[in-house]
PDBQT receptor file of N, H, CA, C and O in Angstrom, charges set to zero:
ATOM      1  N   MET A   1      -9.160  10.773   6.636  1.00  0.00    +0.000 N 
ATOM      2  CA  MET A   1      -8.760   9.644   5.795  1.00  0.00    +0.000 C 
ATOM      3  C   MET A   1      -7.293   9.322   6.061  1.00  0.00    +0.000 C 
ATOM      4  O   MET A   1      -6.460  10.222   6.164  1.00  0.00    +0.000 OA
ATOM      5  N   SER A   2      -6.995   8.070   6.167  1.00  0.00    +0.000 N 
ATOM      6  H   SER A   2      -7.672   7.339   6.082  1.00  0.00    +0.000 HD
ATOM      7  CA  SER A   2      -5.657   7.601   6.458  1.00  0.00    +0.000 C 
ATOM      8  C   SER A   2      -4.796   7.560   5.195  1.00  0.00    +0.000 C 
ATOM      9  O   SER A   2      -5.275   7.220   4.113  1.00  0.00    +0.000 OA
ATOM     10  N   ALA A   3      -3.527   7.911   5.352  1.00  0.00    +0.000 N 
ATOM     11  H   ALA A   3      -3.138   8.187   6.232  1.00  0.00    +0.000 HD
ATOM     12  CA  ALA A   3      -2.582   7.837   4.242  1.00  0.00    +0.000 C 
ATOM     13  C   ALA A   3      -1.895   6.477   4.178  1.00  0.00    +0.000 C 
ATOM     14  O   ALA A   3      -1.127   6.215   3.253  1.00  0.00    +0.000 OA
ATOM     15  N   ILE A   4      -2.162   5.618   5.147  1.00  0.00    +0.000 N 
ATOM     16  H   ILE A   4      -2.786   5.831   5.899  1.00  0.00    +0.000 HD
ATOM     17  CA  ILE A   4      -1.489   4.326   5.219  1.00  0.00    +0.000 C 
ATOM     18  C   ILE A   4      -1.662   3.507   3.941  1.00  0.00    +0.000 C 
ATOM     19  O   ILE A   4      -0.679   2.943   3.462  1.00  0.00    +0.000 OA
ATOM     20  N   PRO A   5      -2.859   3.413   3.368  1.00  0.00    +0.000 N 
ATOM     21  CA  PRO A   5      -2.982   2.649   2.108  1.00  0.00    +0.000 C 
ATOM     22  C   PRO A   5      -2.084   3.197   0.992  1.00  0.00    +0.000 C 
ATOM     23  O   PRO A   5      -1.556   2.431   0.186  1.00  0.00    +0.000 OA
ATOM     24  N   LYS A   6      -1.917   4.508   0.947  1.00  0.00    +0.000 N 
ATOM     25  H   LYS A   6      -2.346   5.130   1.602  1.00  0.00    +0.000 HD
ATOM     26  CA  LYS A   6      -1.049   5.113  -0.068  1.00  0.00    +0.000 C 
ATOM     27  C   LYS A   6       0.398   4.670   0.137  1.00  0.00    +0.000 C 
ATOM     28  O   LYS A   6       1.088   4.335  -0.826  1.00  0.00    +0.000 OA
ATOM     29  N   TRP A   7       0.857   4.667   1.388  1.00  0.00    +0.000 N 
ATOM     30  H   TRP A   7       0.297   4.939   2.170  1.00  0.00    +0.000 HD
ATOM     31  CA  TRP A   7       2.233   4.261   1.688  1.00  0.00    +0.000 C 
ATOM     32  C   TRP A   7       2.446   2.781   1.390  1.00  0.00    +0.000 C 
ATOM     33  O   TRP A   7       3.486   2.391   0.860  1.00  0.00    +0.000 OA
ATOM     34  N   GLU A   8       1.458   1.962   1.731  1.00  0.00    +0.000 N 
ATOM     35  H   GLU A   8       0.612   2.279   2.161  1.00  0.00    +0.000 HD
ATOM     36  CA  GLU A   8       1.558   0.529   1.457  1.00  0.00    +0.000 C 
ATOM     37  C   GLU A   8       1.593   0.275  -0.048  1.00  0.00    +0.000 C 
ATOM     38  O   GLU A   8       2.350  -0.574  -0.518  1.00  0.00    +0.000 OA
ATOM     39  N   ARG A   9       0.782   1.005  -0.799  1.00  0.00    +0.000 N 
ATOM     40  H   ARG A   9       0.167   1.696  -0.418  1.00  0.00    +0.000 HD
ATOM     41  CA  ARG A   9       0.763   0.871  -2.256  1.00  0.00    +0.000 C 
ATOM     42  C   ARG A   9       2.115   1.276  -2.842  1.00  0.00    +0.000 C 
ATOM     43  O   ARG A   9       2.622   0.619  -3.751  1.00  0.00    +0.000 OA
ATOM     44  N   MET A  10       2.701   2.364  -2.318  1.00  0.00    +0.000 N 
ATOM     45  H   MET A  10       2.289   2.898  -1.579  1.00  0.00    +0.000 HD
ATOM     46  CA  MET A  10       4.005   2.818  -2.785  1.00  0.00    +0.000 C 
ATOM     47  C   MET A  10       5.039   1.707  -2.622  1.00  0.00    +0.000 C 
ATOM     48  O   MET A  10       5.814   1.430  -3.538  1.00  0.00    +0.000 OA
ATOM     49  N   GLU A  11       5.046   1.067  -1.440  1.00  0.00    +0.000 N 
ATOM     50  H   GLU A  11       4.417   1.292  -0.695  1.00  0.00    +0.000 HD
ATOM     51  CA  GLU A  11       6.015   0.002  -1.195  1.00  0.00    +0.000 C 
ATOM     52  C   GLU A  11       5.753  -1.198  -2.110  1.00  0.00    +0.000 C 
ATOM     53  O   GLU A  11       6.698  -1.776  -2.646  1.00  0.00    +0.000 OA
ATOM     54  N   ARG A  12       4.502  -1.576  -2.293  1.00  0.00    +0.000 N 
ATOM     55  H   ARG A  12       3.734  -1.106  -1.857  1.00  0.00    +0.000 HD
ATOM     56  CA  ARG A  12       4.173  -2.713  -3.172  1.00  0.00    +0.000 C 
ATOM     57  C   ARG A  12       4.607  -2.445  -4.613  1.00  0.00    +0.000 C 
ATOM     58  O   ARG A  12       5.145  -3.328  -5.281  1.00  0.00    +0.000 OA
ATOM     59  N   GLU A  13       4.368  -1.213  -5.089  1.00  0.00    +0.000 N 
ATOM     60  H   GLU A  13       3.931  -0.496  -4.546  1.00  0.00    +0.000 HD
ATOM     61  CA  GLU A  13       4.740  -0.864  -6.460  1.00  0.00    +0.000 C 
ATOM     62  C   GLU A  13       6.252  -0.879  -6.638  1.00  0.00    +0.000 C 
ATOM     63  O   GLU A  13       6.757  -1.304  -7.677  1.00  0.00    +0.000 OA
ATOM     64  N   MET A  14       6.972  -0.416  -5.623  1.00  0.00    +0.000 N 
ATOM     65  H   MET A  14       6.563  -0.071  -4.778  1.00  0.00    +0.000 HD
ATOM     66  CA  MET A  14       8.434  -0.456  -5.697  1.00  0.00    +0.000 C 
ATOM     67  C   MET A  14       8.916  -1.905  -5.763  1.00  0.00    +0.000 C 
ATOM     68  O   MET A  14       9.781  -2.239  -6.573  1.00  0.00    +0.000 OA
ATOM     69  N   MET A  15       8.352  -2.764  -4.907  1.00  0.00    +0.000 N 
ATOM     70  H   MET A  15       7.650  -2.492  -4.250  1.00  0.00    +0.000 HD
ATOM     71  CA  MET A  15       8.749  -4.170  -4.879  1.00  0.00    +0.000 C 
ATOM     72  C   MET A  15       8.439  -4.836  -6.219  1.00  0.00    +0.000 C 
ATOM     73  O   MET A  15       9.213  -5.675  -6.680  1.00  0.00    +0.000 OA
ATOM     74  N   ALA A  16       7.330  -4.482  -6.844  1.00  0.00    +0.000 N 
ATOM     75  H   ALA A  16       6.701  -3.801  -6.469  1.00  0.00    +0.000 HD
ATOM     76  CA  ALA A  16       6.961  -5.049  -8.142  1.00  0.00    +0.000 C 
ATOM     77  C   ALA A  16       7.974  -4.667  -9.214  1.00  0.00    +0.000 C 
ATOM     78  O   ALA A  16       8.175  -5.410 -10.175  1.00  0.00    +0.000 OA
ATOM     79  N   ARG A  17       8.616  -3.504  -9.051  1.00  0.00    +0.000 N 
ATOM     80  H   ARG A  17       8.452  -2.900  -8.271  1.00  0.00    +0.000 HD
ATOM     81  CA  ARG A  17       9.652  -3.059  -9.996  1.00  0.00    +0.000 C 
ATOM     82  C   ARG A  17      11.031  -3.601  -9.624  1.00  0.00    +0.000 C 
ATOM     83  O   ARG A  17      12.015  -3.321 -10.309  1.00  0.00    +0.000 OA
ATOM     84  N   GLY A  18      11.104  -4.376  -8.541  1.00  0.00    +0.000 N 
ATOM     85  H   GLY A  18      10.304  -4.603  -7.984  1.00  0.00    +0.000 HD
ATOM     86  CA  GLY A  18      12.392  -4.940  -8.128  1.00  0.00    +0.000 C 
ATOM     87  C   GLY A  18      13.191  -4.044  -7.209  1.00  0.00    +0.000 C 
ATOM     88  O   GLY A  18      14.361  -4.321  -6.947  1.00  0.00    +0.000 OA
ATOM     89  N   VAL A  19      12.583  -2.967  -6.707  1.00  0.00    +0.000 N 
ATOM     90  H   VAL A  19      11.633  -2.742  -6.920  1.00  0.00    +0.000 HD
ATOM     91  CA  VAL A  19      13.252  -2.054  -5.782  1.00  0.00    +0.000 C 
ATOM     92  C   VAL A  19      12.750  -2.372  -4.377  1.00  0.00    +0.000 C 
ATOM     93  O   VAL A  19      11.554  -2.294  -4.098  1.00  0.00    +0.000 OA
ATOM     94  N   VAL A  20      13.691  -2.733  -3.495  1.00  0.00    +0.000 N 
ATOM     95  H   VAL A  20      14.662  -2.796  -3.722  1.00  0.00    +0.000 HD
ATOM     96  CA  VAL A  20      13.310  -3.063  -2.124  1.00  0.00    +0.000 C 
ATOM     97  C   VAL A  20      13.507  -1.826  -1.254  1.00  0.00    +0.000 C 
ATOM     98  O   VAL A  20      14.639  -1.377  -1.073  1.00  0.00    +0.000 OA
ATOM     99  N   PRO A  21      12.421  -1.265  -0.710  1.00  0.00    +0.000 N 
ATOM    100  CA  PRO A  21      12.554  -0.096   0.157  1.00  0.00    +0.000 C 
ATOM    101  C   PRO A  21      13.424  -0.418   1.379  1.00  0.00    +0.000 C 
ATOM    102  O   PRO A  21      13.352  -1.512   1.939  1.00  0.00    +0.000 OA
ATOM    103  N   GLN A  22      14.223   0.532   1.767  1.00  0.00    +0.000 N 
ATOM    104  H   GLN A  22      14.282   1.421   1.313  1.00  0.00    +0.000 HD
ATOM    105  CA  GLN A  22      15.093   0.358   2.922  1.00  0.00    +0.000 C 
ATOM    106  C   GLN A  22      14.309  -0.022   4.171  1.00  0.00    +0.000 C 
ATOM    107  O   GLN A  22      14.816  -0.756   5.019  1.00  0.00    +0.000 OA
ATOM    108  N   THR A  23      13.089   0.466   4.292  1.00  0.00    +0.000 N 
ATOM    109  H   THR A  23      12.677   1.062   3.603  1.00  0.00    +0.000 HD
ATOM    110  CA  THR A  23      12.260   0.132   5.449  1.00  0.00    +0.000 C 
ATOM    111  C   THR A  23      11.954  -1.361   5.495  1.00  0.00    +0.000 C 
ATOM    112  O   THR A  23      11.791  -1.928   6.576  1.00  0.00    +0.000 OA
ATOM    113  N   ILE A  24      11.875  -1.992   4.344  1.00  0.00    +0.000 N 
ATOM    114  H   ILE A  24      12.008  -1.532   3.466  1.00  0.00    +0.000 HD
ATOM    115  CA  ILE A  24      11.618  -3.431   4.284  1.00  0.00    +0.000 C 
ATOM    116  C   ILE A  24      12.919  -4.204   4.439  1.00  0.00    +0.000 C 
ATOM    117  O   ILE A  24      12.964  -5.203   5.157  1.00  0.00    +0.000 OA
ATOM    118  N   ARG A  25      13.985  -3.750   3.769  1.00  0.00    +0.000 N 
ATOM    119  H   ARG A  25      13.949  -2.939   3.186  1.00  0.00    +0.000 HD
ATOM    120  CA  ARG A  25      15.295  -4.416   3.893  1.00  0.00    +0.000 C 
ATOM    121  C   ARG A  25      15.730  -4.514   5.337  1.00  0.00    +0.000 C 
ATOM    122  O   ARG A  25      16.312  -5.515   5.756  1.00  0.00    +0.000 OA
ATOM    123  N   GLU A  26      15.440  -3.455   6.109  1.00  0.00    +0.000 N 
ATOM    124  H   GLU A  26      14.967  -2.642   5.769  1.00  0.00    +0.000 HD
ATOM    125  CA  GLU A  26      15.889  -3.393   7.503  1.00  0.00    +0.000 C 
ATOM    126  C   GLU A  26      14.801  -3.818   8.485  1.00  0.00    +0.000 C 
ATOM    127  O   GLU A  26      14.936  -3.619   9.692  1.00  0.00    +0.000 OA
ATOM    128  N   ASN A  27      13.724  -4.402   7.967  1.00  0.00    +0.000 N 
ATOM    129  H   ASN A  27      13.614  -4.564   6.987  1.00  0.00    +0.000 HD
ATOM    130  CA  ASN A  27      12.637  -4.926   8.800  1.00  0.00    +0.000 C 
ATOM    131  C   ASN A  27      12.052  -3.898   9.771  1.00  0.00    +0.000 C 
ATOM    132  O   ASN A  27      11.861  -4.195  10.950  1.00  0.00    +0.000 OA
ATOM    133  N   TRP A  28      11.770  -2.704   9.282  1.00  0.00    +0.000 N 
ATOM    134  H   TRP A  28      11.925  -2.463   8.324  1.00  0.00    +0.000 HD
ATOM    135  CA  TRP A  28      11.131  -1.695  10.120  1.00  0.00    +0.000 C 
ATOM    136  C   TRP A  28       9.726  -2.158  10.480  1.00  0.00    +0.000 C 
ATOM    137  O   TRP A  28       9.033  -2.747   9.651  1.00  0.00    +0.000 OA
ATOM    138  N   GLY A  29       9.314  -1.899  11.685  1.00  0.00    +0.000 N 
ATOM    139  H   GLY A  29       9.877  -1.421  12.359  1.00  0.00    +0.000 HD
ATOM    140  CA  GLY A  29       7.944  -2.185  12.097  1.00  0.00    +0.000 C 
ATOM    141  C   GLY A  29       6.973  -1.201  11.471  1.00  0.00    +0.000 C 
ATOM    142  O   GLY A  29       7.370  -0.127  11.019  1.00  0.00    +0.000 OA
ATOM    143  N   GLU A  30       5.707  -1.568  11.447  1.00  0.00    +0.000 N 
ATOM    144  H   GLU A  30       5.384  -2.441  11.814  1.00  0.00    +0.000 HD
ATOM    145  CA  GLU A  30       4.681  -0.715  10.843  1.00  0.00    +0.000 C 
ATOM    146  C   GLU A  30       4.613   0.653  11.521  1.00  0.00    +0.000 C 
ATOM    147  O   GLU A  30       4.489   1.676  10.847  1.00  0.00    +0.000 OA
ATOM    148  N   CYS A  31       4.693   0.670  12.837  1.00  0.00    +0.000 N 
ATOM    149  H   CYS A  31       4.795  -0.161  13.384  1.00  0.00    +0.000 HD
ATOM    150  CA  CYS A  31       4.608   1.935  13.569  1.00  0.00    +0.000 C 
ATOM    151  C   CYS A  31       5.763   2.864  13.184  1.00  0.00    +0.000 C 
ATOM    152  O   CYS A  31       5.562   4.065  13.004  1.00  0.00    +0.000 OA
ATOM    153  N   SER A  32       6.954   2.314  13.059  1.00  0.00    +0.000 N 
ATOM    154  H   SER A  32       7.117   1.338  13.205  1.00  0.00    +0.000 HD
ATOM    155  CA  SER A  32       8.125   3.122  12.688  1.00  0.00    +0.000 C 
ATOM    156  C   SER A  32       7.982   3.682  11.287  1.00  0.00    +0.000 C 
ATOM    157  O   SER A  32       8.276   4.853  11.044  1.00  0.00    +0.000 OA
ATOM    158  N   LYS A  33       7.522   2.831  10.351  1.00  0.00    +0.000 N 
ATOM    159  H   LYS A  33       7.283   1.880  10.549  1.00  0.00    +0.000 HD
ATOM    160  CA  LYS A  33       7.338   3.309   8.977  1.00  0.00    +0.000 C 
ATOM    161  C   LYS A  33       6.270   4.391   8.925  1.00  0.00    +0.000 C 
ATOM    162  O   LYS A  33       6.439   5.398   8.237  1.00  0.00    +0.000 OA
ATOM    163  N   GLN A  34       5.183   4.193   9.640  1.00  0.00    +0.000 N 
ATOM    164  H   GLN A  34       5.046   3.375  10.199  1.00  0.00    +0.000 HD
ATOM    165  CA  GLN A  34       4.109   5.181   9.630  1.00  0.00    +0.000 C 
ATOM    166  C   GLN A  34       4.572   6.501  10.232  1.00  0.00    +0.000 C 
ATOM    167  O   GLN A  34       4.184   7.568   9.755  1.00  0.00    +0.000 OA
ATOM    168  N   TRP A  35       5.395   6.441  11.269  1.00  0.00    +0.000 N 
ATOM    169  H   TRP A  35       5.710   5.575  11.656  1.00  0.00    +0.000 HD
ATOM    170  CA  TRP A  35       5.917   7.677  11.861  1.00  0.00    +0.000 C 
ATOM    171  C   TRP A  35       6.783   8.395  10.838  1.00  0.00    +0.000 C 
ATOM    172  O   TRP A  35       6.643   9.603  10.647  1.00  0.00    +0.000 OA
ATOM    173  N   LEU A  36       7.678   7.662  10.176  1.00  0.00    +0.000 N 
ATOM    174  H   LEU A  36       7.791   6.680  10.331  1.00  0.00    +0.000 HD
ATOM    175  CA  LEU A  36       8.568   8.262   9.181  1.00  0.00    +0.000 C 
ATOM    176  C   LEU A  36       7.764   8.925   8.068  1.00  0.00    +0.000 C 
ATOM    177  O   LEU A  36       7.967  10.102   7.769  1.00  0.00    +0.000 OA
ATOM    178  N   TYR A  37       6.850   8.171   7.454  1.00  0.00    +0.000 N 
ATOM    179  H   TYR A  37       6.685   7.215   7.696  1.00  0.00    +0.000 HD
ATOM    180  CA  TYR A  37       6.072   8.714   6.346  1.00  0.00    +0.000 C 
ATOM    181  C   TYR A  37       5.161   9.850   6.806  1.00  0.00    +0.000 C 
ATOM    182  O   TYR A  37       4.979  10.831   6.086  1.00  0.00    +0.000 OA
ATOM    183  N   GLY A  38       4.602   9.721   7.978  1.00  0.00    +0.000 N 
ATOM    184  H   GLY A  38       4.750   8.923   8.563  1.00  0.00    +0.000 HD
ATOM    185  CA  GLY A  38       3.705  10.740   8.507  1.00  0.00    +0.000 C 
ATOM    186  C   GLY A  38       4.399  12.045   8.842  1.00  0.00    +0.000 C 
ATOM    187  O   GLY A  38       3.758  13.092   8.931  1.00  0.00    +0.000 OA
ATOM    188  N   HIS A  39       5.719  11.982   9.027  1.00  0.00    +0.000 N 
ATOM    189  H   HIS A  39       6.240  11.131   8.954  1.00  0.00    +0.000 HD
ATOM    190  CA  HIS A  39       6.486  13.188   9.332  1.00  0.00    +0.000 C 
ATOM    191  C   HIS A  39       7.320  13.659   8.146  1.00  0.00    +0.000 C 
ATOM    192  O   HIS A  39       8.294  14.394   8.309  1.00  0.00    +0.000 OA
ATOM    193  N   GLY A  40       6.927  13.230   6.959  1.00  0.00    +0.000 N 
ATOM    194  H   GLY A  40       6.136  12.633   6.826  1.00  0.00    +0.000 HD
ATOM    195  CA  GLY A  40       7.542  13.776   5.745  1.00  0.00    +0.000 C 
ATOM    196  C   GLY A  40       8.682  12.969   5.183  1.00  0.00    +0.000 C 
ATOM    197  O   GLY A  40       9.263  13.368   4.173  1.00  0.00    +0.000 OA
ATOM    198  N   GLY A  41       9.031  11.849   5.790  1.00  0.00    +0.000 N 
ATOM    199  H   GLY A  41       8.559  11.525   6.610  1.00  0.00    +0.000 HD
ATOM    200  CA  GLY A  41      10.066  10.998   5.225  1.00  0.00    +0.000 C 
ATOM    201  C   GLY A  41       9.532  10.255   4.016  1.00  0.00    +0.000 C 
ATOM    202  O   GLY A  41       8.330  10.010   3.911  1.00  0.00    +0.000 OA
ATOM    203  N   THR A  42      10.420   9.900   3.107  1.00  0.00    +0.000 N 
ATOM    204  H   THR A  42      11.396  10.099   3.192  1.00  0.00    +0.000 HD
ATOM    205  CA  THR A  42      10.032   9.168   1.910  1.00  0.00    +0.000 C 
ATOM    206  C   THR A  42      11.093   8.115   1.602  1.00  0.00    +0.000 C 
ATOM    207  O   THR A  42      12.129   8.031   2.262  1.00  0.00    +0.000 OA
ATOM    208  N   VAL A  43      10.806   7.331   0.595  1.00  0.00    +0.000 N 
ATOM    209  H   VAL A  43       9.965   7.400   0.058  1.00  0.00    +0.000 HD
ATOM    210  CA  VAL A  43      11.752   6.347   0.087  1.00  0.00    +0.000 C 
ATOM    211  C   VAL A  43      11.991   6.677  -1.384  1.00  0.00    +0.000 C 
ATOM    212  O   VAL A  43      11.043   6.853  -2.149  1.00  0.00    +0.000 OA
ATOM    213  N   ASP A  44      13.261   6.759  -1.773  1.00  0.00    +0.000 N 
ATOM    214  H   ASP A  44      14.031   6.616  -1.151  1.00  0.00    +0.000 HD
ATOM    215  CA  ASP A  44      13.592   7.047  -3.164  1.00  0.00    +0.000 C 
ATOM    216  C   ASP A  44      13.038   5.926  -4.044  1.00  0.00    +0.000 C 
ATOM    217  O   ASP A  44      13.355   4.759  -3.811  1.00  0.00    +0.000 OA
ATOM    218  N   PRO A  45      12.223   6.249  -5.043  1.00  0.00    +0.000 N 
ATOM    219  CA  PRO A  45      11.580   5.209  -5.848  1.00  0.00    +0.000 C 
ATOM    220  C   PRO A  45      12.547   4.434  -6.746  1.00  0.00    +0.000 C 
ATOM    221  O   PRO A  45      12.201   3.360  -7.240  1.00  0.00    +0.000 OA
ATOM    222  N   VAL A  46      13.744   4.960  -6.962  1.00  0.00    +0.000 N 
ATOM    223  H   VAL A  46      14.025   5.832  -6.561  1.00  0.00    +0.000 HD
ATOM    224  CA  VAL A  46      14.720   4.294  -7.830  1.00  0.00    +0.000 C 
ATOM    225  C   VAL A  46      15.664   3.417  -7.017  1.00  0.00    +0.000 C 
ATOM    226  O   VAL A  46      15.943   2.281  -7.398  1.00  0.00    +0.000 OA
ATOM    227  N   THR A  47      16.159   3.947  -5.888  1.00  0.00    +0.000 N 
ATOM    228  H   THR A  47      15.932   4.870  -5.578  1.00  0.00    +0.000 HD
ATOM    229  CA  THR A  47      17.157   3.224  -5.101  1.00  0.00    +0.000 C 
ATOM    230  C   THR A  47      16.569   2.487  -3.902  1.00  0.00    +0.000 C 
ATOM    231  O   THR A  47      17.160   1.520  -3.421  1.00  0.00    +0.000 OA
ATOM    232  N   GLY A  48      15.417   2.932  -3.418  1.00  0.00    +0.000 N 
ATOM    233  H   GLY A  48      14.937   3.717  -3.809  1.00  0.00    +0.000 HD
ATOM    234  CA  GLY A  48      14.822   2.352  -2.223  1.00  0.00    +0.000 C 
ATOM    235  C   GLY A  48      15.389   2.915  -0.934  1.00  0.00    +0.000 C 
ATOM    236  O   GLY A  48      14.976   2.510   0.153  1.00  0.00    +0.000 OA
ATOM    237  N   LEU A  49      16.338   3.850  -1.041  1.00  0.00    +0.000 N 
ATOM    238  H   LEU A  49      16.673   4.179  -1.923  1.00  0.00    +0.000 HD
ATOM    239  CA  LEU A  49      16.949   4.440   0.146  1.00  0.00    +0.000 C 
ATOM    240  C   LEU A  49      16.044   5.493   0.772  1.00  0.00    +0.000 C 
ATOM    241  O   LEU A  49      15.225   6.115   0.094  1.00  0.00    +0.000 OA
ATOM    242  N   LEU A  50      16.207   5.678   2.066  1.00  0.00    +0.000 N 
ATOM    243  H   LEU A  50      16.872   5.173   2.616  1.00  0.00    +0.000 HD
ATOM    244  CA  LEU A  50      15.384   6.639   2.796  1.00  0.00    +0.000 C 
ATOM    245  C   LEU A  50      15.794   8.070   2.511  1.00  0.00    +0.000 C 
ATOM    246  O   LEU A  50      16.976   8.377   2.358  1.00  0.00    +0.000 OA
ATOM    247  N   ASP A  51      14.800   8.937   2.443  1.00  0.00    +0.000 N 
ATOM    248  H   ASP A  51      13.840   8.688   2.568  1.00  0.00    +0.000 HD
ATOM    249  CA  ASP A  51      14.994  10.381   2.400  1.00  0.00    +0.000 C 
ATOM    250  C   ASP A  51      14.205  10.898   3.594  1.00  0.00    +0.000 C 
ATOM    251  O   ASP A  51      12.974  10.936   3.571  1.00  0.00    +0.000 OA
ATOM    252  N   TYR A  52      14.922  11.294   4.629  1.00  0.00    +0.000 N 
ATOM    253  H   TYR A  52      15.922  11.263   4.647  1.00  0.00    +0.000 HD
ATOM    254  CA  TYR A  52      14.271  11.613   5.886  1.00  0.00    +0.000 C 
ATOM    255  C   TYR A  52      13.452  12.894   5.841  1.00  0.00    +0.000 C 
ATOM    256  O   TYR A  52      12.462  13.008   6.564  1.00  0.00    +0.000 OA
ATOM    257  N   GLY A  53      13.827  13.841   5.029  1.00  0.00    +0.000 N 
ATOM    258  H   GLY A  53      14.631  13.748   4.442  1.00  0.00    +0.000 HD
ATOM    259  CA  GLY A  53      13.081  15.092   4.962  1.00  0.00    +0.000 C 
ATOM    260  C   GLY A  53      13.398  15.994   6.145  1.00  0.00    +0.000 C 
ATOM    261  O   GLY A  53      13.893  15.523   7.169  1.00  0.00    +0.000 OA
ATOM    262  N   PRO A  54      13.118  17.285   6.014  1.00  0.00    +0.000 N 
ATOM    263  CA  PRO A  54      13.520  18.267   7.029  1.00  0.00    +0.000 C 
ATOM    264  C   PRO A  54      12.855  18.072   8.392  1.00  0.00    +0.000 C 
ATOM    265  O   PRO A  54      13.500  18.292   9.417  1.00  0.00    +0.000 OA
ATOM    266  N   GLU A  55      11.595  17.668   8.431  1.00  0.00    +0.000 N 
ATOM    267  H   GLU A  55      11.071  17.489   7.599  1.00  0.00    +0.000 HD
ATOM    268  CA  GLU A  55      10.925  17.533   9.723  1.00  0.00    +0.000 C 
ATOM    269  C   GLU A  55      11.523  16.384  10.541  1.00  0.00    +0.000 C 
ATOM    270  O   GLU A  55      11.700  16.512  11.753  1.00  0.00    +0.000 OA
ATOM    271  N   VAL A  56      11.831  15.275   9.890  1.00  0.00    +0.000 N 
ATOM    272  H   VAL A  56      11.688  15.171   8.906  1.00  0.00    +0.000 HD
ATOM    273  CA  VAL A  56      12.431  14.134  10.587  1.00  0.00    +0.000 C 
ATOM    274  C   VAL A  56      13.837  14.510  11.061  1.00  0.00    +0.000 C 
ATOM    275  O   VAL A  56      14.229  14.163  12.175  1.00  0.00    +0.000 OA
ATOM    276  N   LEU A  57      14.589  15.212  10.227  1.00  0.00    +0.000 N 
ATOM    277  H   LEU A  57      14.270  15.493   9.322  1.00  0.00    +0.000 HD
ATOM    278  CA  LEU A  57      15.940  15.618  10.624  1.00  0.00    +0.000 C 
ATOM    279  C   LEU A  57      15.907  16.578  11.807  1.00  0.00    +0.000 C 
ATOM    280  O   LEU A  57      16.767  16.500  12.684  1.00  0.00    +0.000 OA
ATOM    281  N   ARG A  58      14.932  17.479  11.847  1.00  0.00    +0.000 N 
ATOM    282  H   ARG A  58      14.233  17.543  11.134  1.00  0.00    +0.000 HD
ATOM    283  CA  ARG A  58      14.806  18.385  12.997  1.00  0.00    +0.000 C 
ATOM    284  C   ARG A  58      14.500  17.604  14.271  1.00  0.00    +0.000 C 
ATOM    285  O   ARG A  58      15.048  17.905  15.332  1.00  0.00    +0.000 OA
ATOM    286  N   ALA A  59      13.629  16.607  14.172  1.00  0.00    +0.000 N 
ATOM    287  H   ALA A  59      13.183  16.363  13.310  1.00  0.00    +0.000 HD
ATOM    288  CA  ALA A  59      13.296  15.782  15.336  1.00  0.00    +0.000 C 
ATOM    289  C   ALA A  59      14.541  15.037  15.827  1.00  0.00    +0.000 C 
ATOM    290  O   ALA A  59      14.770  14.937  17.032  1.00  0.00    +0.000 OA
ATOM    291  N   ALA A  60      15.335  14.520  14.903  1.00  0.00    +0.000 N 
ATOM    292  H   ALA A  60      15.149  14.602  13.924  1.00  0.00    +0.000 HD
ATOM    293  CA  ALA A  60      16.563  13.811  15.278  1.00  0.00    +0.000 C 
ATOM    294  C   ALA A  60      17.553  14.756  15.963  1.00  0.00    +0.000 C 
ATOM    295  O   ALA A  60      18.209  14.371  16.931  1.00  0.00    +0.000 OA
ATOM    296  N   GLU A  61      17.662  15.973  15.472  1.00  0.00    +0.000 N 
ATOM    297  H   GLU A  61      17.130  16.286  14.685  1.00  0.00    +0.000 HD
ATOM    298  CA  GLU A  61      18.554  16.949  16.103  1.00  0.00    +0.000 C 
ATOM    299  C   GLU A  61      18.112  17.252  17.521  1.00  0.00    +0.000 C 
ATOM    300  O   GLU A  61      18.943  17.372  18.422  1.00  0.00    +0.000 OA
ATOM    301  N   ARG A  62      16.807  17.377  17.725  1.00  0.00    +0.000 N 
ATOM    302  H   ARG A  62      16.132  17.279  16.993  1.00  0.00    +0.000 HD
ATOM    303  CA  ARG A  62      16.306  17.640  19.086  1.00  0.00    +0.000 C 
ATOM    304  C   ARG A  62      16.652  16.484  20.016  1.00  0.00    +0.000 C 
ATOM    305  O   ARG A  62      17.004  16.710  21.174  1.00  0.00    +0.000 OA
ATOM    306  N   LEU A  63      16.559  15.262  19.534  1.00  0.00    +0.000 N 
ATOM    307  H   LEU A  63      16.272  15.078  18.594  1.00  0.00    +0.000 HD
ATOM    308  CA  LEU A  63      16.892  14.099  20.359  1.00  0.00    +0.000 C 
ATOM    309  C   LEU A  63      18.371  14.075  20.717  1.00  0.00    +0.000 C 
ATOM    310  O   LEU A  63      18.734  13.740  21.845  1.00  0.00    +0.000 OA
ATOM    311  N   VAL A  64      19.217  14.426  19.774  1.00  0.00    +0.000 N 
ATOM    312  H   VAL A  64      18.923  14.698  18.858  1.00  0.00    +0.000 HD
ATOM    313  CA  VAL A  64      20.659  14.430  20.024  1.00  0.00    +0.000 C 
ATOM    314  C   VAL A  64      21.025  15.473  21.066  1.00  0.00    +0.000 C 
ATOM    315  O   VAL A  64      21.899  15.241  21.902  1.00  0.00    +0.000 OA
ATOM    316  N   ARG A  65      20.359  16.624  21.020  1.00  0.00    +0.000 N 
ATOM    317  H   ARG A  65      19.649  16.813  20.341  1.00  0.00    +0.000 HD
ATOM    318  CA  ARG A  65      20.664  17.709  21.972  1.00  0.00    +0.000 C 
ATOM    319  C   ARG A  65      20.108  17.432  23.354  1.00  0.00    +0.000 C 
ATOM    320  O   ARG A  65      20.584  18.005  24.334  1.00  0.00    +0.000 OA
ATOM    321  N   ALA A  66      19.109  16.563  23.456  1.00  0.00    +0.000 N 
ATOM    322  H   ALA A  66      18.722  16.098  22.660  1.00  0.00    +0.000 HD
ATOM    323  CA  ALA A  66      18.444  16.320  24.752  1.00  0.00    +0.000 C 
ATOM    324  C   ALA A  66      19.336  15.591  25.737  1.00  0.00    +0.000 C 
ATOM    325  O   ALA A  66      18.919  15.317  26.862  1.00  0.00    +0.000 OA
TER     326      ALA A  66
């Protein structure tokens, strides 16, 4: 079962409360958002700012070292 509907619902509910997720403010593509959410990243439900989570941060560190 895909988690994509859950992520889309999360973004819609935030927008309904007047909180614009950073992924939408910055026009992230669907593939990028799905990668972020699929690797443990989230969006703060109050501020809309990204919380990358430990797995995403580890991936970023590997890219920097490469």
